C-alpha positions as CSV (number, residue, x, y, z in Angstrom):
1,M,-43.8,91.1,-21.8
2,S,-46.4,93.2,-23.5
3,E,-48.7,91.9,-26.2
4,S,-46.3,93.1,-28.8
5,G,-43.5,91.0,-27.3
6,L,-41.6,94.0,-25.8
7,R,-40.9,94.8,-22.2
8,K,-43.1,97.5,-20.9
9,V,-41.1,100.7,-20.3
10,P,-42.1,104.3,-19.6
11,T,-43.0,106.3,-22.7
12,G,-43.4,109.9,-23.6
13,P,-41.1,112.9,-24.0
14,G,-37.6,112.2,-22.7
15,W,-38.0,108.5,-22.5
16,D,-36.9,107.6,-26.1
17,A,-33.4,106.7,-25.0
18,K,-34.8,104.2,-22.5
19,V,-37.1,102.8,-25.1
20,Q,-34.2,102.3,-27.5
21,R,-32.2,100.5,-24.8
22,A,-35.1,98.3,-24.1
23,W,-35.6,97.5,-27.8
24,A,-31.8,96.8,-28.1
25,E,-32.0,94.4,-25.2
26,E,-34.8,92.4,-26.8
27,P,-33.6,89.2,-28.6
28,V,-33.2,89.8,-32.3
29,A,-36.0,87.2,-33.0
30,E,-38.5,89.3,-31.0
31,R,-37.6,92.5,-33.0
32,L,-38.0,90.6,-36.2
33,K,-41.5,89.5,-35.2
34,V,-42.5,93.1,-35.4
35,L,-41.1,93.4,-38.9
36,R,-42.9,90.2,-40.0
37,R,-46.2,91.6,-38.8
38,F,-45.4,94.9,-40.6
39,R,-44.7,93.0,-43.8
40,F,-48.0,91.2,-43.6
41,R,-49.9,94.4,-43.0
42,M,-48.2,96.3,-45.8
43,S,-49.0,93.6,-48.3
44,H,-52.6,94.8,-48.0
45,R,-51.9,98.5,-48.2
46,T,-50.6,98.7,-51.8
47,D,-53.4,101.0,-53.1
48,D,-52.8,103.3,-50.1
49,L,-49.1,103.3,-50.7
50,C,-49.5,104.2,-54.4
51,R,-51.8,107.1,-53.4
52,A,-49.3,108.3,-50.7
53,I,-46.4,108.4,-53.1
54,D,-46.1,111.8,-54.8
55,A,-47.6,111.7,-58.4
56,G,-44.6,113.7,-59.6
57,T,-42.5,110.5,-59.6
58,A,-44.0,109.8,-63.1
59,R,-44.9,106.2,-62.4
60,T,-48.0,104.1,-62.8
61,P,-49.5,102.0,-59.9
62,A,-47.8,99.0,-61.5
63,D,-44.5,100.8,-61.6
64,V,-44.8,101.7,-57.9
65,R,-45.6,98.1,-56.9
66,A,-42.6,96.8,-58.9
67,S,-40.0,99.5,-58.0
68,E,-41.0,100.4,-54.5
69,I,-43.4,98.0,-52.7
70,L,-42.1,94.7,-53.9
71,P,-38.4,95.3,-53.2
72,L,-39.2,96.8,-49.8
73,L,-41.2,93.8,-48.7
74,G,-38.5,91.5,-50.1
75,A,-35.9,93.3,-48.1
76,C,-38.1,92.9,-45.0
77,E,-38.4,89.2,-45.6
78,F,-34.7,89.0,-46.0
79,L,-34.2,90.5,-42.6
80,E,-36.7,88.1,-41.0
81,K,-34.8,85.1,-42.3
82,N,-31.2,86.3,-42.0
83,A,-30.8,89.1,-39.5
84,K,-30.4,86.9,-36.4
85,K,-27.5,85.1,-38.0
86,I,-25.9,88.2,-39.5
87,L,-26.1,90.1,-36.1
88,G,-25.0,87.1,-34.1
89,S,-21.8,87.2,-31.9
90,R,-18.8,85.4,-33.3
91,L,-16.5,83.5,-31.0
92,L,-13.0,83.2,-32.5
93,S,-11.5,79.7,-32.7
94,A,-8.8,78.8,-30.2
95,W,-6.9,77.0,-32.9
96,T,-6.2,80.2,-34.8
97,R,-5.3,82.2,-31.7
98,P,-1.6,83.3,-31.4
99,I,0.2,80.9,-29.0
100,W,1.5,83.7,-26.9
101,L,-2.2,84.6,-26.1
102,W,-3.0,81.2,-24.8
103,G,-5.8,81.3,-22.3
104,V,-7.6,84.3,-23.9
105,S,-11.0,83.9,-25.5
106,S,-12.2,86.4,-28.1
107,E,-15.7,87.3,-29.1
108,I,-16.8,89.8,-31.7
109,Q,-20.3,91.3,-31.2
110,R,-22.4,93.6,-33.4
111,V,-24.3,96.1,-31.2
112,P,-26.8,98.8,-32.0
113,L,-25.5,102.3,-32.7
114,G,-28.3,104.1,-30.7
115,R,-30.1,106.6,-32.9
116,V,-29.8,106.6,-36.6
117,L,-30.8,109.4,-38.9
118,V,-32.1,108.4,-42.4
119,I,-32.3,111.2,-44.9
120,G,-34.4,110.0,-47.8
121,P,-34.6,111.0,-51.5
122,S,-37.6,112.3,-53.4
123,N,-37.3,109.9,-56.4
124,Y,-37.8,106.6,-54.5
125,P,-39.5,107.8,-51.2
126,L,-40.5,104.4,-50.0
127,F,-38.0,101.7,-51.1
128,L,-34.6,103.5,-50.6
129,P,-35.2,105.0,-47.1
130,G,-37.6,102.3,-46.1
131,V,-35.0,99.5,-46.3
132,Q,-32.6,101.6,-44.2
133,V,-35.3,102.2,-41.6
134,L,-36.1,98.5,-41.4
135,Q,-32.5,97.5,-41.1
136,A,-31.8,100.1,-38.4
137,L,-34.8,98.8,-36.4
138,A,-33.8,95.2,-36.9
139,A,-30.3,96.0,-35.5
140,G,-31.9,97.5,-32.4
141,N,-31.7,101.2,-33.1
142,A,-34.1,104.1,-32.8
143,V,-34.6,106.1,-36.1
144,T,-35.2,109.6,-37.2
145,W,-36.5,109.6,-40.8
146,K,-36.3,112.8,-42.8
147,P,-38.3,112.2,-46.0
148,G,-37.4,113.7,-49.3
149,R,-39.6,116.1,-51.2
150,G,-43.1,114.5,-51.5
151,G,-42.2,111.6,-49.3
152,R,-43.8,112.4,-45.9
153,A,-47.2,110.9,-46.7
154,V,-45.7,107.5,-47.5
155,A,-43.3,107.7,-44.6
156,K,-46.2,108.5,-42.2
157,L,-48.1,105.4,-43.5
158,V,-45.0,103.2,-42.9
159,A,-44.6,104.6,-39.4
160,E,-48.3,103.9,-38.6
161,E,-48.1,100.3,-39.9
162,L,-44.9,99.7,-37.8
163,T,-46.6,101.0,-34.7
164,A,-49.7,98.8,-35.4
165,A,-47.3,95.9,-35.8
166,G,-45.9,96.5,-32.3
167,L,-43.1,98.9,-32.6
168,P,-42.9,101.5,-29.8
169,R,-43.7,104.9,-31.2
170,E,-40.6,106.5,-29.7
171,L,-38.4,104.3,-31.9
172,L,-39.4,106.0,-35.2
173,R,-39.6,109.8,-35.5
174,L,-40.6,111.6,-38.7
175,T,-39.5,115.1,-39.6
176,E,-40.9,117.5,-42.2
177,E,-39.7,117.3,-45.8
178,S,-38.0,120.7,-46.0
179,D,-34.3,121.3,-46.3
180,E,-34.5,123.2,-43.0
181,A,-35.9,120.1,-41.3
182,G,-32.9,118.1,-42.6
183,T,-30.5,120.7,-41.3
184,A,-32.2,120.6,-37.9
185,A,-32.1,116.8,-37.8
186,V,-28.4,116.8,-38.5
187,A,-27.8,119.5,-35.9
188,A,-29.8,117.5,-33.3
189,G,-27.3,114.8,-33.5
190,A,-27.3,111.1,-34.3
191,D,-25.0,108.2,-33.9
192,K,-24.8,107.6,-37.6
193,V,-26.4,109.3,-40.7
194,F,-27.6,107.5,-43.8
195,F,-28.0,110.0,-46.7
196,T,-29.4,109.3,-50.2
197,G,-29.4,112.2,-52.6
198,S,-27.2,114.4,-54.8
199,S,-23.5,114.7,-54.5
200,E,-23.8,118.4,-53.9
201,T,-26.2,118.0,-51.0
202,G,-24.2,115.0,-49.6
203,R,-21.1,117.1,-49.4
204,A,-23.0,119.8,-47.5
205,V,-24.2,117.1,-45.0
206,L,-20.7,115.8,-44.6
207,R,-19.3,119.2,-43.8
208,S,-21.9,119.4,-41.0
209,L,-21.1,115.9,-39.7
210,A,-17.4,116.7,-39.7
211,E,-17.9,119.1,-36.8
212,T,-19.0,116.3,-34.5
213,G,-17.1,113.4,-36.2
214,T,-20.4,111.6,-36.9
215,P,-20.0,108.6,-39.2
216,S,-22.2,108.3,-42.2
217,V,-23.1,106.2,-45.3
218,M,-23.5,108.3,-48.4
219,E,-25.5,107.0,-51.4
220,L,-25.0,109.8,-53.9
221,S,-25.4,110.7,-57.5
222,G,-24.7,108.5,-60.6
223,C,-23.8,109.0,-64.2
224,S,-24.0,105.4,-65.2
225,A,-22.5,104.0,-68.4
226,V,-23.8,101.2,-70.7
227,V,-20.9,99.6,-72.4
228,V,-21.7,97.9,-75.8
229,L,-19.0,95.3,-76.6
230,P,-18.5,94.0,-80.2
231,G,-20.9,91.2,-81.0
232,S,-23.5,92.2,-78.4
233,D,-27.2,91.9,-79.1
234,L,-28.2,95.4,-80.2
235,G,-31.9,94.6,-79.7
236,R,-31.2,93.7,-76.1
237,V,-29.1,96.9,-75.6
238,T,-31.9,99.0,-77.1
239,A,-34.6,97.5,-74.9
240,A,-32.4,97.9,-71.8
241,V,-31.4,101.5,-72.5
242,V,-35.0,102.6,-73.3
243,F,-36.2,100.9,-70.0
244,G,-33.5,102.8,-68.0
245,L,-34.4,106.1,-69.6
246,R,-38.1,105.6,-69.1
247,L,-38.1,104.2,-65.6
248,N,-39.4,106.7,-63.0
249,G,-39.2,109.5,-65.6
250,S,-35.5,108.9,-65.8
251,A,-35.2,110.0,-62.2
252,T,-33.1,107.0,-61.2
253,C,-29.5,107.3,-60.0
254,M,-28.5,104.2,-62.0
255,A,-30.3,105.4,-65.2
256,P,-28.0,105.2,-68.3
257,R,-26.4,108.5,-69.0
258,R,-23.5,107.4,-71.2
259,L,-23.5,104.8,-74.0
260,L,-19.9,103.6,-74.7
261,V,-19.9,101.9,-78.1
262,V,-16.6,99.8,-78.3
263,G,-14.8,99.4,-81.5
264,R,-15.3,102.7,-83.4
265,T,-17.4,100.9,-86.0
266,T,-19.4,103.8,-87.3
267,S,-22.0,101.6,-89.0
268,R,-22.6,99.7,-85.7
269,R,-23.0,102.9,-83.7
270,E,-25.4,104.4,-86.4
271,A,-27.4,101.2,-86.3
272,L,-27.8,101.4,-82.5
273,V,-28.7,105.1,-82.6
274,N,-31.3,104.4,-85.2
275,R,-32.8,101.6,-83.1
276,L,-32.8,103.9,-80.1
277,R,-34.4,106.8,-81.9
278,E,-37.2,104.7,-83.1
279,A,-37.9,103.0,-79.8
280,L,-37.7,106.2,-77.8
281,E,-40.5,107.7,-79.9
282,D,-42.9,105.7,-77.8
283,V,-41.6,107.0,-74.4
284,H,-43.8,109.7,-72.9
285,P,-42.2,113.1,-72.2
286,V,-41.8,114.1,-68.6
287,L,-42.1,117.4,-66.8
288,L,-38.8,118.4,-65.2
289,D,-38.0,120.6,-62.4
290,P,-37.3,124.1,-63.9
291,N,-33.8,124.1,-62.5
292,V,-33.1,120.7,-63.9
293,Q,-34.5,121.7,-67.3
294,E,-32.3,124.8,-67.3
295,K,-29.3,122.8,-66.4
296,L,-30.1,120.3,-69.2
297,R,-30.4,123.0,-71.8
298,T,-27.1,124.5,-70.8
299,L,-25.2,121.2,-70.9
300,V,-26.7,120.2,-74.3
301,E,-25.8,123.6,-75.8
302,E,-22.2,123.2,-74.6
303,A,-22.0,119.8,-76.1
304,L,-23.4,120.9,-79.5
305,D,-20.9,123.9,-79.5
306,A,-18.1,121.3,-79.0
307,G,-19.1,119.2,-82.0
308,A,-21.8,116.8,-80.7
309,L,-25.1,116.1,-82.5
310,L,-28.5,116.2,-81.0
311,V,-31.0,113.4,-81.8
312,G,-34.5,114.4,-80.6
313,E,-35.9,117.7,-79.5
314,L,-34.8,119.9,-76.6
315,A,-38.1,121.2,-75.0
316,S,-38.6,124.8,-74.0
317,I,-38.6,125.6,-70.3
318,G,-41.9,124.5,-68.8
319,E,-42.7,121.9,-71.4
320,A,-42.4,118.2,-71.0
321,Q,-39.1,116.8,-72.1
322,G,-38.8,113.6,-74.3
323,P,-35.7,111.4,-74.4
324,I,-32.8,112.9,-76.3
325,L,-29.4,111.5,-77.5
326,I,-26.2,113.4,-77.7
327,V,-24.2,111.6,-80.4
328,L,-20.4,112.0,-80.9
329,A,-20.1,113.1,-77.3
330,R,-16.7,112.8,-75.5
331,P,-16.0,111.7,-72.0
332,E,-14.7,115.1,-70.9
333,M,-17.9,116.9,-71.8
334,R,-19.9,118.1,-68.9
335,I,-23.1,116.4,-70.3
336,A,-21.2,113.1,-70.1
337,Q,-20.3,113.7,-66.4
338,A,-23.5,115.2,-65.0
339,D,-25.8,113.8,-62.4
340,I,-29.1,115.0,-63.9
341,F,-32.5,113.5,-63.6
342,A,-33.5,114.0,-67.2
343,P,-34.0,111.6,-70.1
344,V,-30.7,112.3,-71.8
345,L,-28.0,109.8,-73.1
346,S,-24.5,110.7,-74.4
347,V,-23.3,108.3,-77.1
348,I,-19.5,108.0,-77.0
349,D,-17.3,106.0,-79.4
350,V,-14.3,104.2,-77.8
351,E,-11.6,102.2,-79.4
352,D,-11.2,99.3,-77.0
353,A,-11.1,98.3,-73.4
354,A,-8.5,100.9,-72.6
355,G,-10.9,103.5,-74.0
356,V,-13.7,102.3,-71.8
357,A,-11.3,102.5,-68.8
358,A,-10.3,106.1,-69.7
359,A,-14.0,107.1,-70.1
360,Q,-14.8,105.7,-66.7
361,R,-11.9,107.5,-65.1
362,A,-13.1,110.8,-66.7
363,S,-16.4,110.4,-64.8
364,P,-16.3,111.6,-61.1
365,L,-19.3,109.4,-60.2
366,A,-18.4,105.7,-59.9
367,L,-21.9,104.3,-59.0
368,S,-22.7,101.5,-61.6
369,V,-22.0,100.3,-65.1
370,S,-23.8,97.8,-67.3
371,I,-21.8,95.8,-69.9
372,F,-23.5,94.1,-72.8
373,G,-21.7,91.3,-74.7
374,D,-19.7,88.2,-73.9
375,E,-19.9,87.4,-70.2
376,Q,-16.3,86.5,-69.6
377,T,-15.1,89.6,-71.5
378,A,-17.5,91.7,-69.5
379,R,-16.4,90.2,-66.2
380,R,-12.7,91.0,-67.0
381,M,-13.6,94.6,-68.0
382,A,-15.7,95.1,-64.8
383,G,-12.8,93.7,-62.7
384,R,-10.6,96.6,-63.9
385,M,-13.1,99.3,-63.1
386,T,-13.5,101.4,-59.9
387,I,-17.2,101.0,-59.6
388,G,-19.8,100.2,-56.9
389,T,-22.0,97.8,-59.0
390,A,-21.3,96.1,-62.4
391,I,-24.2,94.4,-64.2
392,V,-23.7,92.2,-67.2
393,N,-26.4,92.1,-69.9
394,D,-29.0,94.0,-67.9
395,V,-29.6,97.4,-66.2
396,I,-30.9,98.4,-62.8
397,V,-33.3,95.5,-62.1
398,P,-30.8,93.0,-60.6
399,T,-30.0,95.4,-57.8
400,A,-33.5,95.0,-56.4
401,D,-32.3,91.6,-55.0
402,P,-32.5,92.1,-51.2
403,R,-29.3,90.1,-50.6
404,I,-27.3,92.6,-52.6
405,P,-25.4,95.5,-51.0
406,F,-25.6,98.8,-52.9
407,G,-23.2,101.7,-52.8
408,G,-20.9,103.9,-54.9
409,R,-17.3,104.9,-55.1
410,R,-15.5,108.2,-55.5
411,G,-18.1,111.1,-56.0
412,A,-21.0,108.6,-55.9
413,G,-20.5,108.0,-52.2
414,F,-19.2,105.5,-49.7
415,G,-20.5,102.7,-47.5
416,V,-23.4,100.5,-48.5
417,T,-27.1,100.0,-47.9
418,R,-29.2,96.8,-48.2
419,G,-28.1,93.2,-48.0
420,A,-26.1,91.8,-45.1
421,E,-23.4,94.4,-45.4
422,G,-26.0,97.2,-45.2
423,L,-27.4,95.7,-42.0
424,L,-24.0,95.6,-40.5
425,E,-23.6,99.3,-41.3
426,M,-26.4,99.8,-38.7
427,T,-24.2,98.4,-35.9
428,A,-20.9,99.0,-34.1
429,V,-18.3,96.4,-33.4
430,K,-17.7,95.4,-29.8
431,T,-15.0,92.9,-28.8
432,V,-15.1,91.0,-25.5
433,L,-11.8,89.4,-24.5
434,V,-11.6,87.0,-21.5
435,R,-8.5,85.8,-19.8
436,R,-8.9,82.4,-18.3
437,G,-6.5,80.9,-15.7
438,R,-4.5,82.4,-12.9
439,T,-1.2,83.3,-14.6
440,R,0.1,86.8,-14.1
441,R,3.2,86.4,-16.3
442,Q,1.8,88.9,-18.9
443,F,2.2,91.6,-16.2
444,E,5.9,91.0,-15.4
445,A,8.5,93.5,-16.4
446,T,10.6,92.3,-19.3
447,T,14.3,91.2,-18.9
448,E,17.1,90.0,-21.2
449,R,15.6,86.5,-20.9
450,H,12.3,87.8,-22.4
451,V,14.3,89.0,-25.5
452,W,15.0,85.4,-26.4
453,F,11.6,84.2,-25.4
454,F,10.0,86.6,-27.9
455,E,12.8,86.0,-30.4
456,G,11.9,82.3,-30.3
457,L,8.2,83.0,-30.8
458,I,9.0,85.2,-33.8
459,L,11.3,82.6,-35.4
460,A,9.0,79.7,-34.6
461,G,5.9,81.4,-36.0
462,H,7.2,83.4,-38.9
463,S,10.3,81.9,-40.4
464,A,10.3,80.7,-44.0
465,T,11.5,77.1,-43.6
466,W,10.8,74.3,-41.1
467,K,14.4,74.2,-40.1
468,E,14.3,77.9,-39.1
469,R,11.0,77.3,-37.3
470,L,12.5,74.4,-35.4
471,R,15.4,76.5,-34.3
472,G,12.9,79.1,-33.1
473,V,11.2,76.4,-31.0
474,R,14.6,75.5,-29.4
475,V,15.3,79.2,-28.7
476,L,11.8,79.5,-27.2
477,L,12.1,76.5,-25.0
478,G,15.5,77.4,-23.8
479,A,14.4,80.9,-22.8
480,A,11.3,79.5,-21.2
481,R,13.4,77.1,-19.1
482,R,15.6,79.9,-17.9
483,M,12.5,82.0,-17.1
484,D,10.9,79.3,-14.9
485,P,11.2,80.4,-11.2
486,E,12.5,76.9,-10.0
487,V,15.2,76.9,-12.7
488,L,16.2,80.5,-12.0
489,S,16.8,79.6,-8.3
490,A,19.3,76.9,-9.4
491,E,21.0,78.3,-12.5
492,P,22.6,81.6,-13.2
493,A,20.9,84.0,-15.6
494,T,21.9,84.0,-19.3
495,T,25.1,85.9,-19.6
496,E,25.8,88.4,-22.3
497,E,28.3,86.0,-23.9
498,E,25.6,83.3,-24.1
499,A,23.2,85.7,-25.7
500,N,25.7,86.7,-28.3
501,E,26.5,83.1,-29.0
502,M,22.8,82.3,-29.5
503,R,22.4,85.3,-31.8
504,E,25.5,84.5,-33.9
505,Q,24.4,80.8,-34.2
506,N,21.0,81.9,-35.3
507,V,22.4,84.2,-38.0
508,D,25.0,81.7,-39.3
509,E,22.5,78.9,-39.6
């Protein structure tokens, strides 16, 4: 063993597959020691991490610590404490084994995939891809990390700290940030791809992966709703919505984009809009990508032409955009269905729970929803929705829990990242079945006697009443007695008349 706790293997070009196999053969506990040392080292690099993250993410150093560094280190600690158990082999109980497979032991293993490709986003360049990288390494894989725009500097810092913590260099490769680098990484091949980004780009990646049948996890766009139930605390709703629109310059996939006010109470909706308008005046405008700003302008103008009202000012191209509300919006409007990283919120009146369900169905992106109001009512409503994550009386923040898997439905993607389920996505299932004993009966050619042997098994194991099951046992034992070699040498085989008699008796009774 080397000082890092890993077996010494040849390194350099062409040896990465051997390094990965050596890493996979290490006990999980040894792999986790590297992650633990990495976490300790990273806790002292917060200033460097903040400087490495692109300033275009519109966050303060405190924001970066809260939204990127803290949840990443929490996810790392979760792996240290739980990965060994999650990845452990599972031996199936003999008591639940089918009786006709007596003598067979069954074990389910979770094994590394090999090489995993992580394609990260630009809005959260550390936390989102970082967790996936750590989970892939904990599971025994090698990783290629393609950072999003502005993410290479922080990815490079992570790679350096992992190497300093004892990770062989060959296990983590970084690419450039460009789209061409991403295309090349996909073309180079991987055993599984984890993509975080827009639905449009995700579909393009999927088309490439379809050529080779490469599996993937897709964490795509969101157009998340905030549902305001009758009797909910409007002050709390206002604070939550403002937080969601402000966080990371509104460049968050779970940021509120639709506000569904239940009950069609005009005065309540107006009161909420007035609260929001006043609170949003303190939110700093953000510079948007020119393409995003042009898209926003087009969508807003479409909504206004269709009867919606604008609260706030739509900035000119190139100017910073402050938060805006689109009041009297409707679920079918494109502004209420768009995955756009801009501080815009469509306010939609709905009659009741059925109206909420209809509004959700109108959205192609089923990533998350926040419901404010009575907990039990909110739980029932969430239970009827096709959604990846439902949050009651909060937005975004609870999903930072490292135990929680995160993923979307429909156009928002498939598969999950983070939590135990996200770790298992980094593995393949391998089953090991062992036959004990010397019997070869399972290899024998079937005869008429086997018909009644299996018929007895079926009736004994799957009939509705105990009398029917008992009859199945008698059929089974009778067939087994006739199948025994010693019995067969002394008794004639079951005749066709006997078989018919058994069948008729079974049906009649």
